[in-house]
N, C-alpha and C positions, 0 to 999 in steps of 0.2 A: 445324584452330583449337581453340583450349584453351576447354573450356565453363568459362564464368563459375559460382564456387561458390555454393550456393543463398542467401538468405538472409532474414530475418522481420523482422517489426516489434513490436517490444514497448509494450505502453503503459502508464507506473500513474499510477491516478487515485483519491482518495480524495474520495466522492464524496455526503459528508456525507446516507447513507441517503435523498436527493433531497429533502432539507428546504430547501435553498440557495435555490429558483431557483422561481418562480410554476408553469412548467409539468412542475416537478417530475421525473419518471426521462425525459419526451422530453425535457426538455433535457439533459440527459446523455447519452443515447441520439447526440441529434444532435453534441454532441461527437465523442463517440468514432465516430462514422459515418464524419465526416470527415478521421478519421485512419486511416483502414482499416485497424487493425492486424490482426495474428494471433494477438496472447497479448495479454489485458488484464488486468492485478492491480489488483483493489478491496479498497477498505479504507472502512469506515463503513456495513456493507450487512446492512441489515434482511429480515428472513424473515418472513412473517405474523404482522407487528408493528400494533398498533393505532395506533401513534403517526403508521402511513404505511398505514393502508387495507388494514391485511390480506394487500398484497402482496408476492410470494416475488421478492423485486427481482434477485434472479439472473436465473432462469427470464424471469423477466418481458423485463431486459434481454438475455437468449439469444436469446427470439425474435423480439426487434425487431430486433437485430442479426446473427440468422441462426447465433450461435454457440454451440458447445456450452456449459453453466454448470457450472460447481461450486464449494459453500460451506463454510463451516469459519469454526464456531461461534466465538465468546470466551464469550461467556455468556448467559444465558435472564432477557430482560427479565420486567417484574414481570406485563405482562400475555399471558406465554407466548408471545410471540414471542419473536426468536432475532437477535443482533447480531455481525459478526462481518466476517472479510473472504472476496471472490469471488475465482474462476477465469472469465475469460471464454476461449474457445479456440476454433480450426478443425480443431483435431485432437482423435481419443478421449483421453480421460486414462483412462491402464490398470490404477491405484491410487492413491491419497489417501488422507493420514492429517491430523488435525488435533490440535499440539501444542500446550499450555497454553504460554506463556511464566512466567520468577518474574515475582513481586511485589514492589512495596519491600519490606524489612523491619520488619517490626512496622508492616504496614499492615492491616488487612482491608478487605474491601469491604460492603457494604449495599447490592442493587437499589433496593430501595424509597427510598433519599436521594440514590443519583449523580444528579448533574442535567448528567450529557452522554452517558453512552450511555446510561441508564434514564430514568427517569421526569424529566420539565425540572420539577426543583425549584428551579433555579438557573437564573435571568435568563442569556443568552447574554450580555450584554453585563458580568456583572459573574465569569464565568467568565474572558470571553477577558482582562481586564485579569487575574488573579489567578493564570494558569497561567502568564502568562511574567515572571512575578515573585517573589523568593523567600519570597513567603507563602506558596504552595503547600506545602509539606511541613509548615509551621504549622499552617494548616487543614487541613490531613488530618487530623493527629492529633488535634484540639479535634472535629471536626465531620464526622460520617458524609455529609454531603454533598458532600465531598472526599476521601472513598476513594477507593482508586487499582483505577481499570478494566480488570479481567482483559485480559488479553494474548494471543495465539494465533500461530501459524503453521502456515498449510496449506501443504502438502508435496502435490505433484502430480508422477506420473509422465505424460508425454505420448507417444502415439504418432503422432510426426513421419517427415514423410517420408524422413528420416536417420538413421529410427532413436529412439531411447528417447530423451527428453528431461525433465529435471528441471525444474517450473519452484515458486518457494515465494514464496509470498507473506505477508506481516507486517505490524503494525502496530502500533511500539513503545509505551512510557512515555513521560512526561512529565518525571519524573526522571532526570539525570544517572547514579545510580548505578541505579535499575532497569535504564536501557538498557543500560548494563555487562553488567549480569548477563543481562540478554536477547542483546546481543550474544554471551558465551561459549555460552548457551543454544542459540543458532542454528547458529553453528560445530559445534558437537556435536550436532544435528540434521543440517544436513550430510554430515557425517561419517559417520553412520547410513546416512541414504537415498539420498546419490547415486551412493557409490563409485566417484569417477573420468568419470562421464559427463560430460557436458556440460548446465550449470545456470544458469539463470538466478533470482536472487533479487531480486525488487520488492516497494515496498512506500511507509510511510509512515512515519518513521523516528524522526521527531520531533529530529531533532539534527543541530547544521551541522558542513560537511565539515572539520573544525576538531578536532572533538569525538572525546574517546578513544577511544569505539563506532564509530565507522565506520574510526578507524584501523586497529582490529582486525579488522575486515570486511576493509579491505584490504590485510591481512597475509595474508590466503587467495585474495583471489575480486579479481579489474576491476572499477573503480567506472567503467561506462561514461561518465558525464559527466567524468570526471577525464583518462580513457584518451585522448578528443579535444580535452580541454583547455575546454569549456564552463567558465568560473567568469564570480564577480563578480555582477555585475547581470544578465546571462545565464540565470543558474546559480538564479534564485532561481523557487519553487515556491509562496509563500503570501504574501501573499494570493492569489485569482483577481485577475485586472481584466488591464487594457494592461502595458507592460514600465515596469516603475519603482511597479506598486503598493503601496501601504503601508496597514495595517489602520489602522479612523479614529481610534481610542481609541490605542493608542504609536506609532505611527508604524512598527510592526517589520515584519518582509519576514524571510524565511528561506530556506533550501536546504534541505529536510526531506522533498522524496521524490526513490526513488534507486531504479536497477537497478544490479546486480553480474551478472557473469558469469564464467562460468569454460568453456574449450571453445567459445568463441566469439569474434569481435572486433568488437568497434564501429566502426561505419564513419560513424555519424553520431546525434547524442544531439542532443535542444533542448526547450526547455517548449514546450508550445503554449500561447500566450497566451489565455487564455477572455474575452471582452470581454460576452460576455453572463452572468459568475458563473452558470454551471450549479451549478458547489456554491463551497467557499471556496479549492481548493486548484485549481493548473494544474495538466496533464496534463503528465505525464514522457515521454516517446517516445525511444524507442531503435531505431536497422536496427541490425542485426547479421548479419554474416556466418559462418558453418556453416565448420568450419575443415578439413573431411575433405567429399569428394565424395562423395555417398551411390550413386552409380553405376560409382565405381572399384574396389570391391572390398577396401576397407581404410581 
């Protein structure tokens, strides 16, 4: 009998620091738990921040879900806490490094004035309206409240059952020019970090599938959703809610969360519709087949 090649389940999920639901991280944990992932790429994660009650969110989720956790800080919050991306995994992390990604040109950042990741000085309704319009670059030039949020990429190597597996987690910016620079930087990091080994890159890329920055990644990696033909309404990951959900203010929706792979074959990819709205994003789930048998000797 031919043995079935091993597979793993990867989840990418922007959790909005557990601030989108009254049950906070427990609501997020229940969403993740129901999907039984082996690897979870998280974005918008707090560590020991006042606004989220000083909780080390990756550690809390890791303990709650019986998964190992690793955090990558994108910025220091004004209260002394940190904010960034994180990884939850069934397997040990052999090595890890956090890379800063390029910021928009001629843009500064002031933690005291940033209304998205730092202090909540800009109301959500105003920020949500501005960030999807052409006003954002102009307002960032005039007002430190709209200054660019620092972005990062967390690169890890896992000790998986079939050998080293590189897993990278990221969260890109809101401007197209910024994201294109971040795409180039991401590929340079992959070239430096992964050296041809099997790889997963997952996160909130804030970019639609037809954008130049996503096309650049696809020239090097396999877009798991595209590989299985997940398109249209079924591909939308923002906002959360039932299929067909739209933002209440602008009626907008986007396919902005991704799982890219190399050396792994996507078998099934889906958006997990979260009608509890534990976060403002839907989780993206991919079942991936490992392209070699770890017991075959090659």
